[in-house]
C-alpha positions as a Markdown table, in Angstrom:
| # | Residue | x | y | z |
|---|---|---|---|---|
| 1 | Met | -16.4 | 35.1 | -14.6 |
| 2 | Gly | -12.7 | 35.0 | -15.6 |
| 3 | Gly | -9.8 | 35.1 | -13.2 |
| 4 | Thr | -7.3 | 32.6 | -11.9 |
| 5 | Ile | -8.0 | 29.3 | -10.1 |
| 6 | Val | -5.4 | 28.8 | -7.4 |
| 7 | Val | -4.6 | 25.1 | -7.1 |
| 8 | Val | -3.2 | 24.2 | -3.7 |
| 9 | Leu | -1.0 | 21.1 | -3.4 |
| 10 | Lys | 0.9 | 19.3 | -0.7 |
| 11 | Gly | 4.0 | 18.9 | -2.9 |
| 12 | Tyr | 4.7 | 19.6 | -6.5 |
| 13 | Pro | 5.8 | 17.9 | -8.7 |
| 14 | Arg | 5.4 | 14.4 | -7.2 |
| 15 | Leu | 5.7 | 11.1 | -9.2 |
| 16 | Ser | 3.2 | 9.4 | -6.9 |
| 17 | Glu | 0.6 | 12.0 | -7.7 |
| 18 | Thr | 0.6 | 12.0 | -11.5 |
| 19 | Phe | -3.2 | 11.7 | -11.4 |
| 20 | Ile | -3.2 | 15.2 | -10.0 |
| 21 | Ala | -0.8 | 16.5 | -12.6 |
| 22 | Gln | -3.0 | 15.0 | -15.3 |
| 23 | Glu | -6.0 | 16.8 | -13.9 |
| 24 | Ile | -4.1 | 20.1 | -13.8 |
| 25 | Leu | -3.0 | 19.6 | -17.4 |
| 26 | Glu | -6.5 | 18.9 | -18.5 |
| 27 | Leu | -7.8 | 22.1 | -16.8 |
| 28 | Gln | -5.0 | 24.0 | -18.5 |
| 29 | Arg | -6.0 | 22.5 | -21.9 |
| 30 | Ala | -9.6 | 23.4 | -21.2 |
| 31 | Gly | -8.5 | 27.1 | -21.0 |
| 32 | Phe | -8.5 | 27.8 | -17.3 |
| 33 | Ser | -6.0 | 30.2 | -15.9 |
| 34 | Leu | -4.1 | 28.4 | -13.1 |
| 35 | His | -1.6 | 29.2 | -10.4 |
| 36 | Leu | -0.2 | 26.5 | -8.3 |
| 37 | Phe | 0.7 | 26.9 | -4.6 |
| 38 | Ser | 2.7 | 24.0 | -3.1 |
| 39 | Leu | 3.2 | 23.4 | 0.7 |
| 40 | Arg | 6.4 | 21.5 | 0.0 |
| 41 | His | 9.3 | 21.6 | -2.5 |
| 42 | Pro | 9.8 | 18.6 | -4.8 |
| 43 | Thr | 11.9 | 15.6 | -3.5 |
| 44 | Asp | 11.6 | 13.1 | -6.4 |
| 45 | Lys | 14.6 | 12.9 | -8.6 |
| 46 | Gln | 12.5 | 11.8 | -11.6 |
| 47 | Arg | 9.9 | 14.0 | -13.3 |
| 48 | His | 6.8 | 12.8 | -15.1 |
| 49 | Pro | 6.4 | 14.0 | -18.8 |
| 50 | Ile | 3.1 | 15.6 | -17.8 |
| 51 | His | 4.9 | 18.1 | -15.5 |
| 52 | Ser | 6.9 | 19.5 | -18.5 |
| 53 | Glu | 3.6 | 20.3 | -20.2 |
| 54 | Ile | 2.1 | 22.2 | -17.3 |
| 55 | Thr | 2.9 | 25.9 | -17.8 |
| 56 | Ala | 1.1 | 27.3 | -14.7 |
| 57 | Pro | 3.4 | 29.2 | -12.4 |
| 58 | Val | 4.2 | 27.7 | -9.0 |
| 59 | Thr | 4.6 | 29.4 | -5.7 |
| 60 | Tyr | 6.3 | 27.4 | -2.9 |
| 61 | Leu | 5.1 | 28.3 | 0.6 |
| 62 | Pro | 7.6 | 28.1 | 3.5 |
| 63 | Glu | 7.8 | 24.4 | 4.5 |
| 64 | Tyr | 9.0 | 25.5 | 8.0 |
| 65 | Leu | 8.0 | 28.9 | 9.2 |
| 66 | His | 11.3 | 29.5 | 11.0 |
| 67 | Glu | 13.2 | 29.2 | 7.7 |
| 68 | Glu | 11.4 | 32.2 | 6.2 |
| 69 | Pro | 10.4 | 34.4 | 9.1 |
| 70 | Met | 10.3 | 37.7 | 7.2 |
| 71 | Arg | 8.0 | 36.2 | 4.6 |
| 72 | Val | 5.7 | 34.9 | 7.4 |
| 73 | Leu | 5.8 | 38.3 | 9.1 |
| 74 | Arg | 4.8 | 40.1 | 5.9 |
| 75 | Gly | 1.9 | 37.7 | 5.4 |
| 76 | Trp | 0.7 | 38.3 | 9.0 |
| 77 | Leu | 1.0 | 42.1 | 8.7 |
| 78 | Ala | -1.0 | 42.1 | 5.4 |
| 79 | Ser | -3.6 | 39.5 | 6.5 |
| 80 | Arg | -4.4 | 41.2 | 9.8 |
| 81 | Lys | -5.7 | 44.2 | 7.9 |
| 82 | Leu | -8.3 | 42.1 | 6.0 |
| 83 | Pro | -11.8 | 41.8 | 7.3 |
| 84 | Gly | -11.7 | 38.0 | 7.5 |
| 85 | Tyr | -8.5 | 37.8 | 9.6 |
| 86 | Gly | -10.4 | 37.6 | 12.9 |
| 87 | Ala | -12.6 | 34.8 | 11.7 |
| 88 | Ala | -9.6 | 32.9 | 10.5 |
| 89 | Leu | -7.7 | 33.4 | 13.8 |
| 90 | Arg | -10.7 | 32.2 | 15.8 |
| 91 | Gln | -11.0 | 29.1 | 13.6 |
| 92 | Phe | -7.3 | 28.4 | 14.0 |
| 93 | Leu | -7.4 | 28.7 | 17.8 |
| 94 | Lys | -10.5 | 26.5 | 17.9 |
| 95 | Asp | -8.6 | 23.9 | 15.8 |
| 96 | Leu | -5.4 | 24.2 | 17.8 |
| 97 | Val | -7.3 | 23.3 | 21.0 |
| 98 | Arg | -8.4 | 20.0 | 19.4 |
| 99 | Asp | -5.1 | 19.4 | 17.5 |
| 100 | Arg | -2.2 | 20.8 | 19.6 |
| 101 | Thr | 0.6 | 20.2 | 17.1 |
| 102 | Arg | 3.3 | 22.2 | 15.4 |
| 103 | Asn | 1.8 | 21.1 | 12.1 |
| 104 | Arg | -1.4 | 23.0 | 13.0 |
| 105 | Ile | 0.6 | 26.2 | 13.6 |
| 106 | Arg | 2.5 | 25.7 | 10.4 |
| 107 | Arg | -0.8 | 25.4 | 8.5 |
| 108 | Phe | -1.9 | 28.8 | 9.8 |
| 109 | Gly | 1.5 | 30.4 | 9.0 |
| 110 | Gln | 1.4 | 29.1 | 5.5 |
| 111 | Ala | -2.1 | 30.4 | 5.1 |
| 112 | Leu | -0.9 | 33.9 | 6.1 |
| 113 | Val | 1.7 | 33.8 | 3.4 |
| 114 | Met | -0.6 | 32.4 | 0.7 |
| 115 | Ala | -3.3 | 35.0 | 1.5 |
| 116 | Asn | -0.7 | 37.8 | 1.0 |
| 117 | Glu | 0.8 | 36.3 | -2.2 |
| 118 | Leu | -2.3 | 35.2 | -4.1 |
| 119 | Pro | -2.5 | 36.5 | -7.7 |
| 120 | Ala | -4.4 | 39.8 | -7.9 |
| 121 | Asp | -7.0 | 38.1 | -10.2 |
| 122 | Thr | -7.6 | 35.1 | -8.0 |
| 123 | Ala | -11.2 | 33.9 | -8.5 |
| 124 | Trp | -11.2 | 30.6 | -6.7 |
| 125 | Leu | -9.2 | 28.3 | -4.4 |
| 126 | Tyr | -9.1 | 24.6 | -5.2 |
| 127 | Val | -7.1 | 22.2 | -3.1 |
| 128 | His | -6.0 | 18.6 | -3.4 |
| 129 | Phe | -6.2 | 16.6 | -0.1 |
| 130 | Ile | -8.6 | 17.7 | 2.6 |
| 131 | His | -6.2 | 17.3 | 5.6 |
| 132 | Thr | -3.1 | 19.6 | 5.8 |
| 133 | Pro | -3.6 | 21.4 | 2.4 |
| 134 | Gly | -7.3 | 21.7 | 3.1 |
| 135 | Ser | -6.6 | 23.5 | 6.4 |
| 136 | Val | -4.2 | 25.9 | 4.7 |
| 137 | Thr | -6.8 | 26.6 | 2.0 |
| 138 | Arg | -9.6 | 27.0 | 4.5 |
| 139 | Tyr | -7.7 | 29.5 | 6.6 |
| 140 | Thr | -6.8 | 31.4 | 3.4 |
| 141 | His | -10.5 | 31.4 | 2.3 |
| 142 | Leu | -11.5 | 32.9 | 5.7 |
| 143 | Ile | -8.8 | 35.6 | 5.6 |
| 144 | Thr | -9.5 | 36.6 | 2.0 |
| 145 | Gly | -13.1 | 35.7 | 1.4 |
| 146 | Lys | -12.2 | 33.8 | -1.7 |
| 147 | Gly | -14.4 | 30.8 | -2.4 |
| 148 | Trp | -12.9 | 27.3 | -2.1 |
| 149 | Ser | -13.5 | 23.7 | -3.1 |
| 150 | Cys | -11.6 | 20.5 | -2.4 |
| 151 | Ser | -10.5 | 17.2 | -3.9 |
| 152 | Ala | -10.2 | 14.5 | -1.3 |
| 153 | His | -8.4 | 11.2 | -2.0 |
| 154 | Ala | -7.5 | 8.4 | 0.4 |
| 155 | Lys | -5.1 | 8.9 | 3.3 |
| 156 | Asp | -6.5 | 12.4 | 3.9 |
| 157 | Ile | -10.0 | 11.0 | 4.3 |
| 158 | Trp | -9.2 | 8.0 | 6.4 |
| 159 | Thr | -6.6 | 9.5 | 8.8 |
| 160 | Ser | -8.5 | 12.7 | 9.5 |
| 161 | Pro | -10.8 | 13.0 | 12.5 |
| 162 | Asp | -14.5 | 13.2 | 11.6 |
| 163 | Trp | -14.9 | 16.6 | 13.3 |
| 164 | Glu | -12.4 | 18.2 | 11.0 |
| 165 | Leu | -13.7 | 16.5 | 7.8 |
| 166 | Ser | -17.3 | 17.5 | 8.7 |
| 167 | Glu | -16.4 | 21.2 | 9.3 |
| 168 | Lys | -14.4 | 21.4 | 6.1 |
| 169 | Leu | -17.0 | 19.7 | 4.0 |
| 170 | Asp | -19.7 | 22.1 | 5.2 |
| 171 | Asp | -17.4 | 25.1 | 4.7 |
| 172 | Ala | -16.3 | 24.2 | 1.1 |
| 173 | Thr | -18.7 | 24.9 | -1.8 |
| 174 | Trp | -18.2 | 21.4 | -3.1 |
| 175 | Thr | -15.9 | 18.5 | -2.7 |
| 176 | Val | -14.9 | 15.7 | -5.1 |
| 177 | Thr | -13.5 | 12.3 | -4.3 |
| 178 | Cys | -12.4 | 9.4 | -6.4 |
| 179 | Thr | -13.9 | 6.2 | -4.9 |
| 180 | Lys | -17.4 | 5.1 | -3.9 |
| 181 | Gly | -16.3 | 4.3 | -0.4 |
| 182 | Gly | -14.8 | 7.7 | 0.1 |
| 183 | His | -17.8 | 9.3 | -1.5 |
| 184 | Glu | -20.2 | 7.6 | 0.9 |
| 185 | His | -18.1 | 8.3 | 3.9 |
| 186 | Leu | -17.8 | 12.0 | 3.2 |
| 187 | Gln | -21.5 | 12.3 | 2.3 |
| 188 | Ala | -22.4 | 10.9 | 5.7 |
| 189 | Leu | -20.3 | 13.6 | 7.4 |
| 190 | Cys | -21.7 | 16.7 | 5.9 |
| 191 | His | -25.0 | 18.5 | 6.1 |
| 192 | Asp | -25.6 | 18.5 | 2.4 |
| 193 | Pro | -24.6 | 15.2 | 0.8 |
| 194 | Arg | -25.2 | 16.7 | -2.7 |
| 195 | Ser | -22.1 | 18.9 | -2.2 |
| 196 | Val | -19.8 | 15.7 | -2.4 |
| 197 | His | -19.3 | 14.4 | -5.9 |
| 198 | Leu | -17.7 | 11.1 | -7.2 |
| 199 | Val | -15.2 | 11.8 | -9.9 |
| 200 | His | -12.8 | 9.0 | -10.8 |
| 201 | His | -9.3 | 10.1 | -12.0 |
| 202 | Gly | -8.9 | 7.7 | -14.9 |
| 203 | Ile | -5.8 | 7.8 | -17.1 |
| 204 | Asp | -4.8 | 9.4 | -20.4 |
| 205 | Leu | -5.2 | 6.5 | -22.8 |
| 206 | Lys | -3.0 | 8.4 | -25.3 |
| 207 | Arg | -0.1 | 7.9 | -22.9 |
| 208 | Phe | -1.0 | 4.3 | -22.4 |
| 209 | Pro | -2.0 | 3.0 | -25.8 |
| 210 | Pro | -2.8 | -0.7 | -26.1 |
| 211 | Ala | 0.2 | -3.0 | -26.3 |
| 212 | Lys | 0.6 | -4.4 | -29.8 |
| 213 | His | 2.6 | -7.5 | -29.0 |
| 214 | Ala | 0.9 | -10.8 | -28.3 |
| 215 | Pro | 0.7 | -11.8 | -24.6 |
| 216 | Ser | 3.5 | -14.2 | -23.5 |
| 217 | Glu | 2.9 | -17.9 | -23.1 |
| 218 | Arg | 5.2 | -18.2 | -20.1 |
| 219 | Asp | 3.9 | -20.6 | -17.5 |
| 220 | Gly | 6.7 | -20.8 | -15.0 |
| 221 | Gly | 7.9 | -24.2 | -16.2 |
| 222 | Asn | 11.0 | -23.0 | -18.0 |
| 223 | Ala | 13.9 | -21.6 | -15.9 |
| 224 | Asp | 15.1 | -19.6 | -19.0 |
| 225 | Lys | 11.7 | -17.9 | -19.4 |
| 226 | Pro | 10.5 | -17.1 | -15.9 |
| 227 | Val | 7.0 | -15.6 | -15.3 |
| 228 | Arg | 7.5 | -11.9 | -14.9 |
| 229 | Ile | 5.7 | -10.3 | -12.0 |
| 230 | Val | 5.6 | -6.5 | -11.5 |
| 231 | Thr | 4.6 | -4.1 | -8.8 |
| 232 | Val | 4.6 | -0.3 | -9.1 |
| 233 | Gly | 4.0 | 1.6 | -5.9 |
| 234 | Arg | 5.8 | 3.3 | -3.0 |
| 235 | Ala | 7.4 | 1.1 | -0.3 |
| 236 | Val | 5.0 | 2.1 | 2.4 |
| 237 | Lys | 2.9 | 0.1 | 4.8 |
| 238 | Lys | -0.5 | 0.4 | 3.0 |
| 239 | Lys | 0.9 | -1.3 | -0.2 |
| 240 | Gly | 1.4 | -4.7 | 1.6 |
| 241 | Leu | 4.7 | -5.4 | -0.1 |
| 242 | Asp | 6.0 | -7.4 | 2.9 |
| 243 | Thr | 3.0 | -9.7 | 2.4 |
| 244 | Leu | 3.9 | -10.1 | -1.2 |
| 245 | Ile | 7.5 | -10.9 | -0.5 |
| 246 | Ser | 6.3 | -13.5 | 2.0 |
| 247 | Ala | 4.0 | -15.0 | -0.6 |
| 248 | Leu | 6.7 | -15.2 | -3.2 |
| 249 | Ala | 8.8 | -17.2 | -0.8 |
| 250 | Met | 5.9 | -19.7 | -0.6 |
| 251 | Leu | 5.8 | -20.4 | -4.3 |
| 252 | Pro | 6.8 | -23.9 | -5.3 |
| 253 | Ala | 10.4 | -24.5 | -6.1 |
| 254 | Asn | 9.6 | -25.7 | -9.6 |
| 255 | Leu | 7.8 | -22.5 | -10.5 |
| 256 | His | 10.2 | -20.1 | -12.2 |
| 257 | Trp | 9.5 | -16.4 | -11.7 |
| 258 | Gln | 11.0 | -12.9 | -11.3 |
| 259 | Trp | 9.5 | -10.0 | -9.4 |
| 260 | Thr | 10.3 | -6.4 | -10.2 |
| 261 | His | 9.3 | -3.6 | -7.9 |
| 262 | Ile | 9.4 | 0.0 | -9.1 |
| 263 | Gly | 9.0 | 2.8 | -6.5 |
| 264 | Gly | 10.9 | 4.4 | -3.7 |
| 265 | Gly | 9.7 | 4.7 | -0.2 |
| 266 | Val | 10.6 | 4.6 | 3.5 |
| 267 | Leu | 10.4 | 0.8 | 3.8 |
| 268 | Ser | 12.7 | 0.1 | 0.8 |
| 269 | Asp | 15.7 | -1.0 | 2.9 |
| 270 | Glu | 13.5 | -3.1 | 5.2 |
| 271 | Leu | 11.9 | -4.9 | 2.3 |
| 272 | Lys | 15.3 | -5.5 | 0.7 |
| 273 | Arg | 16.4 | -7.2 | 4.0 |
| 274 | Gln | 13.3 | -9.3 | 3.9 |
| 275 | Val | 14.1 | -10.4 | 0.4 |
| 276 | Ala | 17.7 | -11.3 | 1.4 |
| 277 | Asp | 16.6 | -13.1 | 4.5 |
| 278 | Leu | 14.2 | -15.3 | 2.5 |
| 279 | Gly | 16.8 | -16.1 | -0.1 |
| 280 | Leu | 15.0 | -14.4 | -2.9 |
| 281 | Ser | 17.7 | -11.9 | -4.0 |
| 282 | Asp | 18.3 | -13.7 | -7.4 |
| 283 | Gln | 14.7 | -13.5 | -8.4 |
| 284 | Val | 13.8 | -10.0 | -7.1 |
| 285 | His | 14.7 | -6.6 | -8.6 |
| 286 | Met | 13.9 | -3.5 | -6.5 |
| 287 | Leu | 14.6 | -0.6 | -8.8 |
| 288 | Gly | 13.4 | 2.5 | -7.0 |
| 289 | Ser | 11.6 | 5.3 | -8.9 |
| 290 | Arg | 11.6 | 5.1 | -12.7 |
| 291 | Ser | 10.3 | 7.2 | -15.6 |
| 292 | Gln | 6.8 | 6.7 | -17.1 |
| 293 | Glu | 8.4 | 5.3 | -20.3 |
| 294 | Phe | 10.3 | 2.7 | -18.3 |
| 295 | Ile | 7.2 | 1.7 | -16.3 |
| 296 | Leu | 5.1 | 1.4 | -19.5 |
| 297 | Asn | 7.7 | -0.9 | -21.1 |
| 298 | Thr | 7.9 | -3.0 | -17.9 |
| 299 | Tyr | 4.1 | -3.4 | -18.0 |
| 300 | Arg | 4.4 | -4.7 | -21.5 |
| 301 | Glu | 7.2 | -7.1 | -20.7 |
| 302 | Ser | 5.4 | -8.6 | -17.7 |
| 303 | Asp | 2.9 | -11.3 | -17.2 |
| 304 | Leu | 1.2 | -10.3 | -13.9 |
| 305 | Phe | 0.7 | -7.2 | -11.8 |
| 306 | Val | 0.4 | -7.7 | -8.1 |
| 307 | Leu | -0.5 | -5.0 | -5.5 |
| 308 | Pro | -1.7 | -6.5 | -2.2 |
| 309 | Ser | -3.0 | -3.3 | -0.6 |
| 310 | Arg | -4.0 | -3.2 | 3.0 |
| 311 | Ile | -5.4 | -0.7 | 5.6 |
| 312 | Ala | -2.4 | 0.5 | 7.6 |
| 313 | Pro | -2.6 | 0.7 | 11.4 |
| 314 | Asp | -3.2 | 4.5 | 11.3 |
| 315 | Gly | -6.1 | 4.0 | 8.9 |
| 316 | Asp | -4.2 | 5.0 | 5.8 |
| 317 | Arg | -5.2 | 3.1 | 2.7 |
| 318 | Asp | -5.2 | 3.3 | -1.1 |
| 319 | Gly | -8.1 | 4.8 | -2.9 |
| 320 | Leu | -8.0 | 3.4 | -6.4 |
| 321 | Pro | -4.3 | 3.2 | -7.3 |
| 322 | Asn | -3.7 | 4.6 | -10.8 |
| 323 | Val | -1.0 | 1.9 | -11.3 |
| 324 | Leu | -3.7 | -0.7 | -11.4 |
| 325 | Val | -5.6 | 1.2 | -14.1 |
| 326 | Glu | -2.4 | 1.6 | -16.0 |
| 327 | Ala | -1.5 | -2.1 | -15.8 |
| 328 | Gln | -5.0 | -3.1 | -16.9 |
| 329 | Ser | -4.8 | -0.7 | -19.8 |
| 330 | Gln | -1.9 | -2.8 | -21.1 |
| 331 | Ala | -4.0 | -6.0 | -20.8 |
| 332 | Leu | -2.0 | -7.1 | -17.8 |
| 333 | Ala | -3.9 | -9.5 | -15.4 |
| 334 | Cys | -3.9 | -8.1 | -11.9 |
| 335 | Ile | -4.0 | -9.4 | -8.3 |
| 336 | Ser | -4.9 | -7.0 | -5.6 |
| 337 | Ser | -7.1 | -6.6 | -2.4 |
| 338 | Pro | -10.8 | -6.0 | -2.1 |
| 339 | Ile | -10.5 | -2.6 | -0.3 |
| 340 | Ser | -11.5 | 1.0 | -1.1 |
| 341 | Gly | -11.9 | 1.7 | -4.8 |
| 342 | Ile | -10.0 | -1.3 | -6.0 |
| 343 | Val | -13.3 | -3.2 | -6.2 |
| 344 | Glu | -14.6 | -0.6 | -8.6 |
| 345 | Leu | -11.9 | -1.6 | -11.1 |
| 346 | Ile | -11.3 | -5.3 | -10.5 |
| 347 | Glu | -14.1 | -7.8 | -10.5 |
| 348 | Asp | -12.7 | -11.0 | -8.9 |
| 349 | Gly | -12.3 | -13.7 | -11.5 |
| 350 | Glu | -13.2 | -11.5 | -14.5 |
| 351 | Asn | -10.4 | -9.1 | -15.0 |
| 352 | Gly | -8.2 | -10.1 | -12.1 |
| 353 | Leu | -8.1 | -11.8 | -8.7 |
| 354 | Leu | -8.8 | -10.2 | -5.3 |
| 355 | Val | -7.2 | -11.6 | -2.2 |
| 356 | Gly | -7.8 | -10.5 | 1.4 |
| 357 | Pro | -5.1 | -8.2 | 2.8 |
| 358 | Asp | -2.2 | -9.7 | 4.8 |
| 359 | Asp | -3.1 | -13.3 | 3.6 |
| 360 | Asp | 0.3 | -14.4 | 2.2 |
| 361 | Lys | -0.9 | -18.0 | 1.7 |
| 362 | Ala | -3.9 | -17.0 | -0.4 |
| 363 | Leu | -1.8 | -14.5 | -2.3 |
| 364 | Ala | 0.8 | -17.2 | -3.1 |
| 365 | Ala | -2.0 | -19.5 | -4.3 |
| 366 | Ala | -3.4 | -16.7 | -6.6 |
| 367 | Ile | 0.0 | -15.9 | -8.0 |
| 368 | Glu | 0.7 | -19.6 | -8.7 |
| 369 | Lys | -2.6 | -20.0 | -10.4 |
| 370 | Leu | -2.2 | -17.2 | -12.8 |
| 371 | Ala | 1.6 | -17.7 | -13.3 |
| 372 | Lys | 0.8 | -21.3 | -14.6 |
| 373 | Asp | -2.1 | -20.3 | -16.8 |
| 374 | Pro | -1.3 | -17.9 | -19.7 |
| 375 | Thr | -4.7 | -18.5 | -21.2 |
| 376 | Glu | -6.5 | -17.2 | -18.1 |
| 377 | Arg | -4.1 | -14.3 | -17.8 |
| 378 | Arg | -4.9 | -13.4 | -21.4 |
| 379 | Arg | -8.7 | -13.5 | -20.8 |
| 380 | Met | -8.4 | -11.4 | -17.6 |
| 381 | Gly | -6.1 | -8.9 | -19.3 |
| 382 | Lys | -8.4 | -8.5 | -22.2 |
| 383 | Asn | -11.4 | -7.9 | -19.9 |
| 384 | Gly | -9.4 | -5.4 | -17.9 |
| 385 | Ala | -8.3 | -3.4 | -20.9 |
| 386 | Glu | -11.9 | -3.1 | -22.1 |
| 387 | Arg | -13.1 | -2.0 | -18.6 |
| 388 | Val | -10.5 | 0.8 | -18.5 |
| 389 | Val | -11.5 | 2.1 | -21.9 |
| 390 | Ser | -15.2 | 2.1 | -21.0 |
| 391 | Leu | -15.0 | 3.5 | -17.4 |
| 392 | Phe | -11.6 | 5.1 | -16.7 |
| 393 | Asp | -10.9 | 7.4 | -19.6 |
| 394 | His | -9.8 | 10.6 | -17.9 |
| 395 | Arg | -11.3 | 12.7 | -20.7 |
| 396 | Thr | -14.8 | 11.6 | -19.6 |
| 397 | Glu | -14.1 | 12.2 | -15.9 |
| 398 | Ile | -12.5 | 15.6 | -16.3 |
| 399 | Gln | -15.7 | 17.0 | -17.9 |
| 400 | Gln | -17.4 | 16.5 | -14.5 |
| 401 | Leu | -14.8 | 18.7 | -12.9 |
| 402 | Ile | -15.0 | 21.3 | -15.6 |
| 403 | Lys | -18.8 | 21.5 | -15.2 |
| 404 | Leu | -18.4 | 22.0 | -11.4 |
| 405 | Phe | -16.1 | 25.0 | -12.1 |
| 406 | Gly | -18.5 | 26.2 | -14.8 |
| 407 | Asp | -21.4 | 26.1 | -12.3 |
| 408 | Leu | -19.4 | 28.5 | -10.1 |
| 409 | Gly | -19.3 | 30.9 | -13.0 |
| 410 | Leu | -15.6 | 30.2 | -13.7 |
| 411 | Gln | -15.0 | 30.2 | -17.5 |
| 412 | Pro | -11.9 | 29.5 | -19.6 |
| 413 | Thr | -10.4 | 32.4 | -21.5 |
| 414 | Leu | -9.7 | 32.2 | -25.2 |
| 415 | Glu | -6.1 | 33.1 | -24.6 |
| 416 | Asp | -5.7 | 30.2 | -22.2 |
| 417 | Ala | -7.5 | 27.8 | -24.5 |
| 418 | Ala | -5.2 | 28.7 | -27.3 |
| 419 | Gln | -2.2 | 27.6 | -25.2 |
């Protein structure tokens, strides 16, 4: 069966979701015809090189229904003529009783627009994130009768109520997720656990080839050659950056270090104030978002990658941050937390160190230990790079997704494959 796979996204393009862009690119390379529907317009100033390689057309749904009322009206007039409109409306009203929010209304309005604007040859709906985008896609599925499947990640799993997850899992033909913890949680919530599949994202090792330079011998004893610590990730609660800054302030005065943070985020100003209040401004560089090339060079110039992830108060948490996989691909020793899928990548003491979340004293001790020991960093970095090559090559993982589409009867076309 030919036809177009409609890929539904919360926002496109987004720097923090390059793993999704990589997947889209690989589906394109495999020869599938794709059309992207995004619930939001882009907000990042930087673009990932992958986005320039993706040729699939993009349709942006109205972010706020009142901004495009005629488009929403056209969607409603067209959708109400379809046999599935009544079932979609009943499902929406049932959901609205349990979730009385404007966001719920917006989801249904976006679904009306998407149902009306799907490509004529749409064969399947495939959505990233099971929460808001999953609702829009499910309503569209009910209106149009098009089959759908889902890729669930981290925040969308752990901040969604079980009733909503369970109903969507049972309604979708299949769901994939990227960590063992998420996989087990979703399997427990659906009637057929076999419909939930574990598919790691992995990284494109061609974009992250092994570093050719020898690891540094910096041990923090020379003020002119400080140990270089790096973190890549958004300044949001679940990343634990406030704990990291607190830990850096606890390092001994005779240990010379510099910390570079790459990534924007709502907590950036707050974290900069914390840095200033602790007297660390001369040793800390908070750079905001940067290009992939800049990030790769920073990995290679650094000695230690630190990401002290935590479970946020609302339940949000990381799955398996791709930045950890990227850093390990460059033989960079890592320190992180034993939550979610991080334990699937880092084995404590072998290819990095794992420290309990929110424990600034233990984190400071771990940083000090590896900062002073370049030999141990080299050993852990080597082990990490080997683990990435063997278990987190995206070319292996993408084949599982291609097979799932193939099992639906969806086949690439020669024309698409040639592109």
